[in-house]
CHARMM-style PDB file with segment names, atoms N, HN, CA, C and O in Angstrom:
ATOM      1  N   MET     1      82.583 139.813  99.338  1.00  0.00      PROA
ATOM      2  CA  MET     1      83.199 138.984  98.331  1.00  0.00      PROA
ATOM      3  C   MET     1      83.210 137.524  98.748  1.00  0.00      PROA
ATOM      4  O   MET     1      82.999 136.641  97.916  1.00  0.00      PROA
ATOM      5  N   SER     2      83.454 137.257 100.026  1.00  0.00      PROA
ATOM      6  HN  SER     2      83.626 137.974 100.702  1.00  0.00      PROA
ATOM      7  CA  SER     2      83.508 135.858 100.454  1.00  0.00      PROA
ATOM      8  C   SER     2      82.144 135.189 100.303  1.00  0.00      PROA
ATOM      9  O   SER     2      82.073 134.014  99.944  1.00  0.00      PROA
ATOM     10  N   ASP     3      81.061 135.919 100.571  1.00  0.00      PROA
ATOM     11  HN  ASP     3      81.119 136.874 100.862  1.00  0.00      PROA
ATOM     12  CA  ASP     3      79.724 135.357 100.368  1.00  0.00      PROA
ATOM     13  C   ASP     3      79.491 135.032  98.901  1.00  0.00      PROA
ATOM     14  O   ASP     3      78.910 133.999  98.570  1.00  0.00      PROA
ATOM     15  N   LEU     4      79.940 135.911  98.035  1.00  0.00      PROA
ATOM     16  HN  LEU     4      80.412 136.751  98.304  1.00  0.00      PROA
ATOM     17  CA  LEU     4      79.779 135.703  96.598  1.00  0.00      PROA
ATOM     18  C   LEU     4      80.570 134.475  96.133  1.00  0.00      PROA
ATOM     19  O   LEU     4      80.071 133.675  95.343  1.00  0.00      PROA
ATOM     20  N   ILE     5      81.782 134.333  96.618  1.00  0.00      PROA
ATOM     21  HN  ILE     5      82.187 134.984  97.261  1.00  0.00      PROA
ATOM     22  CA  ILE     5      82.609 133.188  96.242  1.00  0.00      PROA
ATOM     23  C   ILE     5      82.003 131.891  96.775  1.00  0.00      PROA
ATOM     24  O   ILE     5      81.943 130.891  96.059  1.00  0.00      PROA
ATOM     25  N   ARG     6      81.554 131.908  98.029  1.00  0.00      PROA
ATOM     26  HN  ARG     6      81.603 132.720  98.611  1.00  0.00      PROA
ATOM     27  CA  ARG     6      80.938 130.700  98.595  1.00  0.00      PROA
ATOM     28  C   ARG     6      79.668 130.325  97.854  1.00  0.00      PROA
ATOM     29  O   ARG     6      79.407 129.142  97.635  1.00  0.00      PROA
ATOM     30  N   ALA     7      78.868 131.323  97.462  1.00  0.00      PROA
ATOM     31  HN  ALA     7      79.081 132.283  97.640  1.00  0.00      PROA
ATOM     32  CA  ALA     7      77.640 131.032  96.726  1.00  0.00      PROA
ATOM     33  C   ALA     7      77.961 130.376  95.398  1.00  0.00      PROA
ATOM     34  O   ALA     7      77.249 129.471  94.962  1.00  0.00      PROA
ATOM     35  N   HSD     8      79.022 130.824  94.754  1.00  0.00      PROA
ATOM     36  HN  HSD     8      79.600 131.559  95.108  1.00  0.00      PROA
ATOM     37  CA  HSD     8      79.408 130.255  93.459  1.00  0.00      PROA
ATOM     38  C   HSD     8      79.993 128.853  93.616  1.00  0.00      PROA
ATOM     39  O   HSD     8      79.607 127.926  92.903  1.00  0.00      PROA
ATOM     40  N   GLU     9      80.927 128.708  94.556  1.00  0.00      PROA
ATOM     41  HN  GLU     9      81.240 129.461  95.135  1.00  0.00      PROA
ATOM     42  CA  GLU     9      81.621 127.431  94.698  1.00  0.00      PROA
ATOM     43  C   GLU     9      80.775 126.368  95.396  1.00  0.00      PROA
ATOM     44  O   GLU     9      80.948 125.176  95.142  1.00  0.00      PROA
ATOM     45  N   GLY    10      79.871 126.786  96.265  1.00  0.00      PROA
ATOM     46  HN  GLY    10      79.731 127.755  96.471  1.00  0.00      PROA
ATOM     47  CA  GLY    10      79.095 125.829  97.046  1.00  0.00      PROA
ATOM     48  C   GLY    10      77.819 125.359  96.385  1.00  0.00      PROA
ATOM     49  O   GLY    10      77.135 124.492  96.928  1.00  0.00      PROA
ATOM     50  N   ASN    11      77.479 125.900  95.240  1.00  0.00      PROA
ATOM     51  HN  ASN    11      78.035 126.605  94.800  1.00  0.00      PROA
ATOM     52  CA  ASN    11      76.240 125.533  94.565  1.00  0.00      PROA
ATOM     53  C   ASN    11      76.523 125.187  93.110  1.00  0.00      PROA
ATOM     54  O   ASN    11      77.267 125.899  92.436  1.00  0.00      PROA
ATOM     55  N   PRO    12      75.937 124.103  92.623  1.00  0.00      PROA
ATOM     56  CA  PRO    12      76.161 123.731  91.227  1.00  0.00      PROA
ATOM     57  C   PRO    12      75.455 124.690  90.272  1.00  0.00      PROA
ATOM     58  O   PRO    12      74.487 125.353  90.645  1.00  0.00      PROA
ATOM     59  N   ASP    13      75.945 124.754  89.048  1.00  0.00      PROA
ATOM     60  HN  ASP    13      76.731 124.216  88.745  1.00  0.00      PROA
ATOM     61  CA  ASP    13      75.329 125.615  88.032  1.00  0.00      PROA
ATOM     62  C   ASP    13      73.994 125.053  87.554  1.00  0.00      PROA
ATOM     63  O   ASP    13      73.097 125.798  87.160  1.00  0.00      PROA
ATOM     64  N   VAL    14      73.881 123.744  87.596  1.00  0.00      PROA
ATOM     65  HN  VAL    14      74.610 123.139  87.916  1.00  0.00      PROA
ATOM     66  CA  VAL    14      72.642 123.098  87.148  1.00  0.00      PROA
ATOM     67  C   VAL    14      72.109 122.221  88.265  1.00  0.00      PROA
ATOM     68  O   VAL    14      72.836 121.868  89.194  1.00  0.00      PROA
ATOM     69  N   ASN    15      70.836 121.873  88.167  1.00  0.00      PROA
ATOM     70  HN  ASN    15      70.246 122.159  87.413  1.00  0.00      PROA
ATOM     71  CA  ASN    15      70.182 121.035  89.165  1.00  0.00      PROA
ATOM     72  C   ASN    15      70.727 119.615  89.058  1.00  0.00      PROA
ATOM     73  O   ASN    15      70.610 118.981  88.009  1.00  0.00      PROA
ATOM     74  N   SER    16      71.320 119.116  90.137  1.00  0.00      PROA
ATOM     75  HN  SER    16      71.415 119.630  90.989  1.00  0.00      PROA
ATOM     76  CA  SER    16      71.929 117.783  90.107  1.00  0.00      PROA
ATOM     77  C   SER    16      70.887 116.670  90.142  1.00  0.00      PROA
ATOM     78  O   SER    16      71.233 115.516  89.889  1.00  0.00      PROA
ATOM     79  N   ASN    17      69.639 116.968  90.441  1.00  0.00      PROA
ATOM     80  HN  ASN    17      69.359 117.906  90.647  1.00  0.00      PROA
ATOM     81  CA  ASN    17      68.585 115.956  90.511  1.00  0.00      PROA
ATOM     82  C   ASN    17      67.937 115.694  89.158  1.00  0.00      PROA
ATOM     83  O   ASN    17      67.003 114.897  89.072  1.00  0.00      PROA
ATOM     84  N   THR    18      68.407 116.339  88.111  1.00  0.00      PROA
ATOM     85  HN  THR    18      69.166 116.987  88.181  1.00  0.00      PROA
ATOM     86  CA  THR    18      67.848 116.156  86.780  1.00  0.00      PROA
ATOM     87  C   THR    18      68.252 114.777  86.252  1.00  0.00      PROA
ATOM     88  O   THR    18      69.434 114.438  86.299  1.00  0.00      PROA
ATOM     89  N   PRO    19      67.310 113.973  85.751  1.00  0.00      PROA
ATOM     90  CA  PRO    19      67.692 112.674  85.167  1.00  0.00      PROA
ATOM     91  C   PRO    19      68.656 112.864  84.003  1.00  0.00      PROA
ATOM     92  O   PRO    19      68.632 113.897  83.334  1.00  0.00      PROA
ATOM     93  N   THR    20      69.498 111.873  83.764  1.00  0.00      PROA
ATOM     94  HN  THR    20      69.517 111.034  84.307  1.00  0.00      PROA
ATOM     95  CA  THR    20      70.547 111.999  82.746  1.00  0.00      PROA
ATOM     96  C   THR    20      69.994 112.153  81.340  1.00  0.00      PROA
ATOM     97  O   THR    20      70.642 112.772  80.496  1.00  0.00      PROA
ATOM     98  N   ASN    21      68.806 111.605  81.059  1.00  0.00      PROA
ATOM     99  HN  ASN    21      68.279 111.102  81.745  1.00  0.00      PROA
ATOM    100  CA  ASN    21      68.265 111.708  79.709  1.00  0.00      PROA
ATOM    101  C   ASN    21      67.428 112.976  79.502  1.00  0.00      PROA
ATOM    102  O   ASN    21      67.002 113.252  78.381  1.00  0.00      PROA
ATOM    103  N   ALA    22      67.191 113.738  80.550  1.00  0.00      PROA
ATOM    104  HN  ALA    22      67.536 113.514  81.461  1.00  0.00      PROA
ATOM    105  CA  ALA    22      66.397 114.972  80.450  1.00  0.00      PROA
ATOM    106  C   ALA    22      67.332 116.159  80.251  1.00  0.00      PROA
ATOM    107  O   ALA    22      68.502 116.092  80.627  1.00  0.00      PROA
ATOM    108  N   PRO    23      66.829 117.248  79.663  1.00  0.00      PROA
ATOM    109  CA  PRO    23      67.671 118.449  79.544  1.00  0.00      PROA
ATOM    110  C   PRO    23      68.023 118.985  80.932  1.00  0.00      PROA
ATOM    111  O   PRO    23      67.221 118.916  81.863  1.00  0.00      PROA
ATOM    112  N   THR    24      69.221 119.510  81.045  1.00  0.00      PROA
ATOM    113  HN  THR    24      69.873 119.566  80.289  1.00  0.00      PROA
ATOM    114  CA  THR    24      69.655 120.027  82.352  1.00  0.00      PROA
ATOM    115  C   THR    24      68.859 121.277  82.702  1.00  0.00      PROA
ATOM    116  O   THR    24      68.485 122.068  81.836  1.00  0.00      PROA
ATOM    117  N   LYS    25      68.615 121.427  83.987  1.00  0.00      PROA
ATOM    118  HN  LYS    25      68.919 120.784  84.691  1.00  0.00      PROA
ATOM    119  CA  LYS    25      67.868 122.585  84.483  1.00  0.00      PROA
ATOM    120  C   LYS    25      68.828 123.500  85.230  1.00  0.00      PROA
ATOM    121  O   LYS    25      69.586 123.059  86.093  1.00  0.00      PROA
ATOM    122  N   VAL    26      68.782 124.760  84.890  1.00  0.00      PROA
ATOM    123  HN  VAL    26      68.166 125.119  84.189  1.00  0.00      PROA
ATOM    124  CA  VAL    26      69.658 125.749  85.516  1.00  0.00      PROA
ATOM    125  C   VAL    26      69.246 125.923  86.968  1.00  0.00      PROA
ATOM    126  O   VAL    26      68.058 125.940  87.288  1.00  0.00      PROA
ATOM    127  N   HSD    27      70.236 126.051  87.845  1.00  0.00      PROA
ATOM    128  HN  HSD    27      71.201 126.037  87.585  1.00  0.00      PROA
ATOM    129  CA  HSD    27      70.002 126.266  89.280  1.00  0.00      PROA
ATOM    130  C   HSD    27      69.777 127.765  89.503  1.00  0.00      PROA
ATOM    131  O   HSD    27      70.698 128.490  89.880  1.00  0.00      PROA
ATOM    132  N   TRP    28      68.550 128.218  89.267  1.00  0.00      PROA
ATOM    133  HN  TRP    28      67.802 127.629  88.961  1.00  0.00      PROA
ATOM    134  CA  TRP    28      68.249 129.652  89.324  1.00  0.00      PROA
ATOM    135  C   TRP    28      68.398 130.221  90.726  1.00  0.00      PROA
ATOM    136  O   TRP    28      68.658 131.415  90.875  1.00  0.00      PROA
ATOM    137  N   GLY    29      68.241 129.404  91.749  1.00  0.00      PROA
ATOM    138  HN  GLY    29      68.029 128.434  91.628  1.00  0.00      PROA
ATOM    139  CA  GLY    29      68.426 129.879  93.127  1.00  0.00      PROA
ATOM    140  C   GLY    29      69.837 130.386  93.359  1.00  0.00      PROA
ATOM    141  O   GLY    29      70.045 131.380  94.054  1.00  0.00      PROA
ATOM    142  N   LYS    30      70.811 129.692  92.767  1.00  0.00      PROA
ATOM    143  HN  LYS    30      70.642 128.885  92.202  1.00  0.00      PROA
ATOM    144  CA  LYS    30      72.208 130.116  92.885  1.00  0.00      PROA
ATOM    145  C   LYS    30      72.391 131.492  92.270  1.00  0.00      PROA
ATOM    146  O   LYS    30      72.994 132.373  92.882  1.00  0.00      PROA
ATOM    147  N   TYR    31      71.874 131.681  91.064  1.00  0.00      PROA
ATOM    148  HN  TYR    31      71.384 130.965  90.566  1.00  0.00      PROA
ATOM    149  CA  TYR    31      72.069 132.956  90.375  1.00  0.00      PROA
ATOM    150  C   TYR    31      71.266 134.078  91.022  1.00  0.00      PROA
ATOM    151  O   TYR    31      71.678 135.237  90.987  1.00  0.00      PROA
ATOM    152  N   ASN    32      70.130 133.742  91.609  1.00  0.00      PROA
ATOM    153  HN  ASN    32      69.795 132.800  91.638  1.00  0.00      PROA
ATOM    154  CA  ASN    32      69.346 134.726  92.358  1.00  0.00      PROA
ATOM    155  C   ASN    32      70.145 135.199  93.575  1.00  0.00      PROA
ATOM    156  O   ASN    32      70.193 136.394  93.867  1.00  0.00      PROA
ATOM    157  N   MET    33      70.769 134.257  94.278  1.00  0.00      PROA
ATOM    158  HN  MET    33      70.730 133.286  94.041  1.00  0.00      PROA
ATOM    159  CA  MET    33      71.576 134.589  95.454  1.00  0.00      PROA
ATOM    160  C   MET    33      72.773 135.451  95.053  1.00  0.00      PROA
ATOM    161  O   MET    33      73.076 136.435  95.727  1.00  0.00      PROA
ATOM    162  N   ILE    34      73.449 135.095  93.973  1.00  0.00      PROA
ATOM    163  HN  ILE    34      73.203 134.295  93.425  1.00  0.00      PROA
ATOM    164  CA  ILE    34      74.592 135.876  93.503  1.00  0.00      PROA
ATOM    165  C   ILE    34      74.150 137.290  93.127  1.00  0.00      PROA
ATOM    166  O   ILE    34      74.849 138.257  93.427  1.00  0.00      PROA
ATOM    167  N   GLY    35      72.994 137.416  92.472  1.00  0.00      PROA
ATOM    168  HN  GLY    35      72.426 136.631  92.229  1.00  0.00      PROA
ATOM    169  CA  GLY    35      72.469 138.737  92.113  1.00  0.00      PROA
ATOM    170  C   GLY    35      72.199 139.593  93.335  1.00  0.00      PROA
ATOM    171  O   GLY    35      72.473 140.793  93.326  1.00  0.00      PROA
ATOM    172  N   LYS    36      71.662 138.986  94.390  1.00  0.00      PROA
ATOM    173  HN  LYS    36      71.440 138.011  94.397  1.00  0.00      PROA
ATOM    174  CA  LYS    36      71.404 139.738  95.632  1.00  0.00      PROA
ATOM    175  C   LYS    36      72.701 140.220  96.255  1.00  0.00      PROA
ATOM    176  O   LYS    36      72.775 141.350  96.737  1.00  0.00      PROA
ATOM    177  N   PHE    37      73.731 139.370  96.252  1.00  0.00      PROA
ATOM    178  HN  PHE    37      73.671 138.452  95.861  1.00  0.00      PROA
ATOM    179  CA  PHE    37      75.024 139.780  96.806  1.00  0.00      PROA
ATOM    180  C   PHE    37      75.624 140.926  96.006  1.00  0.00      PROA
ATOM    181  O   PHE    37      76.187 141.857  96.581  1.00  0.00      PROA
ATOM    182  N   ILE    38      75.508 140.865  94.690  1.00  0.00      PROA
ATOM    183  HN  ILE    38      75.050 140.108  94.223  1.00  0.00      PROA
ATOM    184  CA  ILE    38      76.056 141.927  93.841  1.00  0.00      PROA
ATOM    185  C   ILE    38      75.296 143.232  94.068  1.00  0.00      PROA
ATOM    186  O   ILE    38      75.913 144.292  94.174  1.00  0.00      PROA
ATOM    187  N   ASN    39      73.964 143.169  94.144  1.00  0.00      PROA
ATOM    188  HN  ASN    39      73.463 142.307  94.058  1.00  0.00      PROA
ATOM    189  CA  ASN    39      73.173 144.379  94.412  1.00  0.00      PROA
ATOM    190  C   ASN    39      73.526 144.980  95.758  1.00  0.00      PROA
ATOM    191  O   ASN    39      73.675 146.197  95.873  1.00  0.00      PROA
ATOM    192  N   SER    40      73.660 144.152  96.769  1.00  0.00      PROA
ATOM    193  HN  SER    40      73.540 143.163  96.675  1.00  0.00      PROA
ATOM    194  CA  SER    40      74.001 144.628  98.108  1.00  0.00      PROA
ATOM    195  C   SER    40      75.382 145.286  98.120  1.00  0.00      PROA
ATOM    196  O   SER    40      75.563 146.342  98.726  1.00  0.00      PROA
ATOM    197  N   THR    41      76.345 144.665  97.457  1.00  0.00      PROA
ATOM    198  HN  THR    41      76.198 143.807  96.965  1.00  0.00      PROA
ATOM    199  CA  THR    41      77.693 145.216  97.397  1.00  0.00      PROA
ATOM    200  C   THR    41      77.717 146.544  96.647  1.00  0.00      PROA
ATOM    201  O   THR    41      78.395 147.487  97.056  1.00  0.00      PROA
ATOM    202  N   THR    42      76.971 146.610  95.547  1.00  0.00      PROA
ATOM    203  HN  THR    42      76.420 145.844  95.214  1.00  0.00      PROA
ATOM    204  CA  THR    42      76.898 147.844  94.760  1.00  0.00      PROA
ATOM    205  C   THR    42      76.278 148.972  95.577  1.00  0.00      PROA
ATOM    206  O   THR    42      76.750 150.108  95.520  1.00  0.00      PROA
ATOM    207  N   GLN    43      75.231 148.673  96.332  1.00  0.00      PROA
ATOM    208  HN  GLN    43      74.848 147.751  96.378  1.00  0.00      PROA
ATOM    209  CA  GLN    43      74.593 149.691  97.176  1.00  0.00      PROA
ATOM    210  C   GLN    43      75.550 150.175  98.258  1.00  0.00      PROA
ATOM    211  O   GLN    43      75.612 151.373  98.535  1.00  0.00      PROA
ATOM    212  N   CYS    44      76.295 149.260  98.872  1.00  0.00      PROA
ATOM    213  HN  CYS    44      76.244 148.287  98.647  1.00  0.00      PROA
ATOM    214  CA  CYS    44      77.263 149.660  99.909  1.00  0.00      PROA
ATOM    215  C   CYS    44      78.369 150.534  99.323  1.00  0.00      PROA
ATOM    216  O   CYS    44      78.787 151.511  99.944  1.00  0.00      PROA
ATOM    217  N   GLN    45      78.843 150.181  98.123  1.00  0.00      PROA
ATOM    218  HN  GLN    45      78.504 149.387  97.619  1.00  0.00      PROA
ATOM    219  CA  GLN    45      79.882 150.984  97.482  1.00  0.00      PROA
ATOM    220  C   GLN    45      79.371 152.386  97.166  1.00  0.00      PROA
ATOM    221  O   GLN    45      80.081 153.369  97.379  1.00  0.00      PROA
ATOM    222  N   ALA    46      78.157 152.481  96.665  1.00  0.00      PROA
ATOM    223  HN  ALA    46      77.580 151.682  96.492  1.00  0.00      PROA
ATOM    224  CA  ALA    46      77.583 153.795  96.351  1.00  0.00      PROA
ATOM    225  C   ALA    46      77.401 154.616  97.621  1.00  0.00      PROA
ATOM    226  O   ALA    46      77.665 155.819  97.628  1.00  0.00      PROA
ATOM    227  N   GLN    47      76.956 153.979  98.684  1.00  0.00      PROA
ATOM    228  HN  GLN    47      76.741 153.002  98.678  1.00  0.00      PROA
ATOM    229  CA  GLN    47      76.759 154.674  99.954  1.00  0.00      PROA
ATOM    230  C   GLN    47      78.093 155.195 100.494  1.00  0.00      PROA
ATOM    231  O   GLN    47      78.157 156.310 101.012  1.00  0.00      PROA
ATOM    232  N   CYS    48      79.148 154.404 100.378  1.00  0.00      PROA
ATOM    233  HN  CYS    48      79.096 153.498  99.958  1.00  0.00      PROA
ATOM    234  CA  CYS    48      80.466 154.840 100.854  1.00  0.00      PROA
ATOM    235  C   CYS    48      81.007 155.996 100.018  1.00  0.00      PROA
ATOM    236  O   CYS    48      81.649 156.901 100.551  1.00  0.00      PROA
ATOM    237  N   ARG    49      80.752 155.969  98.718  1.00  0.00      PROA
ATOM    238  HN  ARG    49      80.230 155.234  98.285  1.00  0.00      PROA
ATOM    239  CA  ARG    49      81.242 157.042  97.846  1.00  0.00      PROA
ATOM    240  C   ARG    49      80.505 158.360  98.096  1.00  0.00      PROA
ATOM    241  O   ARG    49      81.072 159.436  97.904  1.00  0.00      PROA
ATOM    242  N   ASN    50      79.260 158.276  98.516  1.00  0.00      PROA
ATOM    243  HN  ASN    50      78.799 157.402  98.671  1.00  0.00      PROA
ATOM    244  CA  ASN    50      78.429 159.476  98.643  1.00  0.00      PROA
ATOM    245  C   ASN    50      78.384 160.053 100.051  1.00  0.00      PROA
ATOM    246  O   ASN    50      77.649 161.010 100.296  1.00  0.00      PROA
ATOM    247  N   THR    51      79.138 159.504 100.966  1.00  0.00      PROA
ATOM    248  HN  THR    51      79.734 158.727 100.768  1.00  0.00      PROA
ATOM    249  CA  THR    51      79.093 160.006 102.335  1.00  0.00      PROA
ATOM    250  C   THR    51      80.257 160.960 102.610  1.00  0.00      PROA
ATOM    251  O   THR    51      81.312 160.870 101.983  1.00  0.00      PROA
ATOM    252  N   ASN    52      80.049 161.848 103.534  1.00  0.00      PROA
ATOM    253  HN  ASN    52      79.192 161.921 104.043  1.00  0.00      PROA
ATOM    254  CA  ASN    52      81.111 162.756 103.980  1.00  0.00      PROA
ATOM    255  C   ASN    52      81.619 162.373 105.365  1.00  0.00      PROA
ATOM    256  O   ASN    52      82.368 163.128 105.986  1.00  0.00      PROA
ATOM    257  N   ASP    53      81.217 161.208 105.847  1.00  0.00      PROA
ATOM    258  HN  ASP    53      80.609 160.594 105.343  1.00  0.00      PROA
ATOM    259  CA  ASP    53      81.603 160.775 107.185  1.00  0.00      PROA
ATOM    260  C   ASP    53      83.100 160.602 107.355  1.00  0.00      PROA
ATOM    261  O   ASP    53      83.615 160.720 108.467  1.00  0.00      PROA
ATOM    262  N   TYR    54      83.807 160.323 106.263  1.00  0.00      PROA
ATOM    263  HN  TYR    54      83.389 160.227 105.360  1.00  0.00      PROA
ATOM    264  CA  TYR    54      85.232 160.051 106.359  1.00  0.00      PROA
ATOM    265  C   TYR    54      86.082 161.120 105.687  1.00  0.00      PROA
ATOM    266  O   TYR    54      87.208 160.848 105.271  1.00  0.00      PROA
ATOM    267  N   ASP    55      85.561 162.313 105.580  1.00  0.00      PROA
ATOM    268  HN  ASP    55      84.646 162.534 105.918  1.00  0.00      PROA
ATOM    269  CA  ASP    55      86.327 163.431 105.034  1.00  0.00      PROA
ATOM    270  C   ASP    55      87.047 164.140 106.182  1.00  0.00      PROA
ATOM    271  O   ASP    55      86.536 165.098 106.761  1.00  0.00      PROA
ATOM    272  N   PHE    56      88.230 163.651 106.492  1.00  0.00      PROA
ATOM    273  HN  PHE    56      88.646 162.872 106.022  1.00  0.00      PROA
ATOM    274  CA  PHE    56      88.997 164.218 107.595  1.00  0.00      PROA
ATOM    275  C   PHE    56      89.923 165.308 107.062  1.00  0.00      PROA
ATOM    276  O   PHE    56      90.399 165.214 105.931  1.00  0.00      PROA
ATOM    277  N   PRO    57      90.181 166.335 107.859  1.00  0.00      PROA
ATOM    278  CA  PRO    57      91.124 167.361 107.415  1.00  0.00      PROA
ATOM    279  C   PRO    57      92.530 166.763 107.324  1.00  0.00      PROA
ATOM    280  O   PRO    57      92.916 165.917 108.130  1.00  0.00      PROA
ATOM    281  N   GLU    58      93.270 167.217 106.338  1.00  0.00      PROA
ATOM    282  HN  GLU    58      92.956 167.905 105.683  1.00  0.00      PROA
ATOM    283  CA  GLU    58      94.628 166.706 106.160  1.00  0.00      PROA
ATOM    284  C   GLU    58      95.532 167.261 107.259  1.00  0.00      PROA
ATOM    285  O   GLU    58      95.536 168.463 107.526  1.00  0.00      PROA
ATOM    286  N   ARG    59      96.281 166.389 107.878  1.00  0.00      PROA
ATOM    287  HN  ARG    59      96.277 165.413 107.661  1.00  0.00      PROA
ATOM    288  CA  ARG    59      97.244 166.787 108.898  1.00  0.00      PROA
ATOM    289  C   ARG    59      98.631 166.435 108.374  1.00  0.00      PROA
ATOM    290  O   ARG    59      99.037 165.273 108.352  1.00  0.00      PROA
ATOM    291  N   LEU    60      99.337 167.470 107.956  1.00  0.00      PROA
ATOM    292  HN  LEU    60      99.007 168.413 107.975  1.00  0.00      PROA
ATOM    293  CA  LEU    60     100.625 167.268 107.293  1.00  0.00      PROA
ATOM    294  C   LEU    60     101.634 166.537 108.166  1.00  0.00      PROA
ATOM    295  O   LEU    60     102.389 165.704 107.666  1.00  0.00      PROA
ATOM    296  N   HSD    61     101.659 166.831 109.457  1.00  0.00      PROA
ATOM    297  HN  HSD    61     101.046 167.508 109.863  1.00  0.00      PROA
ATOM    298  CA  HSD    61     102.651 166.177 110.310  1.00  0.00      PROA
ATOM    299  C   HSD    61     102.395 164.669 110.392  1.00  0.00      PROA
ATOM    300  O   HSD    61     103.344 163.888 110.466  1.00  0.00      PROA
ATOM    301  N   VAL    62     101.149 164.261 110.381  1.00  0.00      PROA
ATOM    302  HN  VAL    62     100.378 164.896 110.321  1.00  0.00      PROA
ATOM    303  CA  VAL    62     100.840 162.828 110.401  1.00  0.00      PROA
ATOM    304  C   VAL    62     101.196 162.198 109.053  1.00  0.00      PROA
ATOM    305  O   VAL    62     101.779 161.116 109.005  1.00  0.00      PROA
ATOM    306  N   ARG    63     100.848 162.869 107.973  1.00  0.00      PROA
ATOM    307  HN  ARG    63     100.374 163.748 108.011  1.00  0.00      PROA
ATOM    308  CA  ARG    63     101.172 162.348 106.634  1.00  0.00      PROA
ATOM    309  C   ARG    63     102.681 162.206 106.467  1.00  0.00      PROA
ATOM    310  O   ARG    63     103.159 161.216 105.912  1.00  0.00      PROA
ATOM    311  N   ASN    64     103.427 163.193 106.945  1.00  0.00      PROA
ATOM    312  HN  ASN    64     103.039 163.997 107.396  1.00  0.00      PROA
ATOM    313  CA  ASN    64     104.883 163.135 106.829  1.00  0.00      PROA
ATOM    314  C   ASN    64     105.463 161.999 107.662  1.00  0.00      PROA
ATOM    315  O   ASN    64     106.435 161.366 107.250  1.00  0.00      PROA
ATOM    316  N   LEU    65     104.888 161.736 108.810  1.00  0.00      PROA
ATOM    317  HN  LEU    65     104.099 162.249 109.145  1.00  0.00      PROA
ATOM    318  CA  LEU    65     105.353 160.618 109.626  1.00  0.00      PROA
ATOM    319  C   LEU    65     105.161 159.295 108.899  1.00  0.00      PROA
ATOM    320  O   LEU    65     106.017 158.411 108.954  1.00  0.00      PROA
ATOM    321  N   ILE    66     104.050 159.173 108.231  1.00  0.00      PROA
ATOM    322  HN  ILE    66     103.356 159.891 108.186  1.00  0.00      PROA
ATOM    323  CA  ILE    66     103.737 157.911 107.562  1.00  0.00      PROA
ATOM    324  C   ILE    66     104.446 157.786 106.225  1.00  0.00      PROA
ATOM    325  O   ILE    66     104.963 156.717 105.898  1.00  0.00      PROA
ATOM    326  N   MET    67     104.479 158.850 105.455  1.00  0.00      PROA
ATOM    327  HN  MET    67     104.060 159.718 105.720  1.00  0.00      PROA
ATOM    328  CA  MET    67     104.928 158.753 104.072  1.00  0.00      PROA
ATOM    329  C   MET    67     106.394 159.133 103.845  1.00  0.00      PROA
ATOM    330  O   MET    67     107.014 158.608 102.920  1.00  0.00      PROA
ATOM    331  N   LYS    68     106.959 160.012 104.646  1.00  0.00      PROA
ATOM    332  HN  LYS    68     106.456 160.438 105.398  1.00  0.00      PROA
ATOM    333  CA  LYS    68     108.284 160.535 104.324  1.00  0.00      PROA
ATOM    334  C   LYS    68     109.404 159.947 105.167  1.00  0.00      PROA
ATOM    335  O   LYS    68     110.560 159.957 104.745  1.00  0.00      PROA
ATOM    336  N   VAL    69     109.089 159.442 106.333  1.00  0.00      PROA
ATOM    337  HN  VAL    69     108.149 159.434 106.676  1.00  0.00      PROA
ATOM    338  CA  VAL    69     110.139 158.882 107.182  1.00  0.00      PROA
ATOM    339  C   VAL    69     110.348 157.429 106.772  1.00  0.00      PROA
ATOM    340  O   VAL    69     109.419 156.624 106.842  1.00  0.00      PROA
ATOM    341  N   PRO    70     111.588 157.082 106.338  1.00  0.00      PROA
ATOM    342  CA  PRO    70     111.809 155.689 105.932  1.00  0.00      PROA
ATOM    343  C   PRO    70     111.721 154.735 107.126  1.00  0.00      PROA
ATOM    344  O   PRO    70     112.194 155.037 108.222  1.00  0.00      PROA
ATOM    345  N   VAL    71     111.119 153.608 106.888  1.00  0.00      PROA
ATOM    346  HN  VAL    71     110.735 153.363 105.998  1.00  0.00      PROA
ATOM    347  CA  VAL    71     110.979 152.616 107.946  1.00  0.00      PROA
ATOM    348  C   VAL    71     112.303 151.913 108.188  1.00  0.00      PROA
ATOM    349  O   VAL    71     112.669 151.634 109.330  1.00  0.00      PROA
ATOM    350  N   MET    72     113.025 151.628 107.098  1.00  0.00      PROA
ATOM    351  HN  MET    72     112.728 151.855 106.171  1.00  0.00      PROA
ATOM    352  CA  MET    72     114.331 150.966 107.193  1.00  0.00      PROA
ATOM    353  C   MET    72     115.358 151.765 106.409  1.00  0.00      PROA
ATOM    354  O   MET    72     115.029 152.455 105.444  1.00  0.00      PROA
ATOM    355  N   SER    73     116.593 151.661 106.836  1.00  0.00      PROA
ATOM    356  HN  SER    73     116.860 151.101 107.620  1.00  0.00      PROA
ATOM    357  CA  SER    73     117.664 152.317 106.091  1.00  0.00      PROA
ATOM    358  C   SER    73     117.929 151.527 104.807  1.00  0.00      PROA
ATOM    359  O   SER    73     117.473 150.394 104.656  1.00  0.00      PROA
ATOM    360  N   ASP    74     118.666 152.137 103.898  1.00  0.00      PROA
ATOM    361  HN  ASP    74     119.037 153.057 104.020  1.00  0.00      PROA
ATOM    362  CA  ASP    74     118.993 151.454 102.638  1.00  0.00      PROA
ATOM    363  C   ASP    74     119.810 150.196 102.866  1.00  0.00      PROA
ATOM    364  O   ASP    74     119.668 149.220 102.130  1.00  0.00      PROA
ATOM    365  N   GLU    75     120.674 150.211 103.892  1.00  0.00      PROA
ATOM    366  HN  GLU    75     120.789 151.004 104.491  1.00  0.00      PROA
ATOM    367  CA  GLU    75     121.499 149.042 104.188  1.00  0.00      PROA
ATOM    368  C   GLU    75     120.648 147.864 104.651  1.00  0.00      PROA
ATOM    369  O   GLU    75     120.902 146.719 104.277  1.00  0.00      PROA
ATOM    370  N   VAL    76     119.645 148.153 105.462  1.00  0.00      PROA
ATOM    371  HN  VAL    76     119.440 149.083 105.766  1.00  0.00      PROA
ATOM    372  CA  VAL    76     118.778 147.088 105.960  1.00  0.00      PROA
ATOM    373  C   VAL    76     117.920 146.515 104.843  1.00  0.00      PROA
ATOM    374  O   VAL    76     117.664 145.312 104.803  1.00  0.00      PROA
ATOM    375  N   CYS    77     117.473 147.385 103.932  1.00  0.00      PROA
ATOM    376  HN  CYS    77     117.681 148.363 103.965  1.00  0.00      PROA
ATOM    377  CA  CYS    77     116.659 146.918 102.793  1.00  0.00      PROA
ATOM    378  C   CYS    77     117.455 145.991 101.930  1.00  0.00      PROA
ATOM    379  OT1 CYS    77     116.947 145.493 100.925  1.00  0.00      PROA
TER     380      CYS     77
END
């Protein structure tokens, strides 16, 4: 995401070297770069969704430690 934001914010939408009386020219390099970042991110998301590398067995005692034991008492909250 940070690469995508930097590509958008760091590059103008149109070519700044275009003379003022000429029609503006779109900065296609910027949009090409943004498209590559989006494709790369989409591929990584699909790869993460389709893998079984992170399918860990559920351990109830660990889940209960994290989810059921209050971190602070009601008075402290």
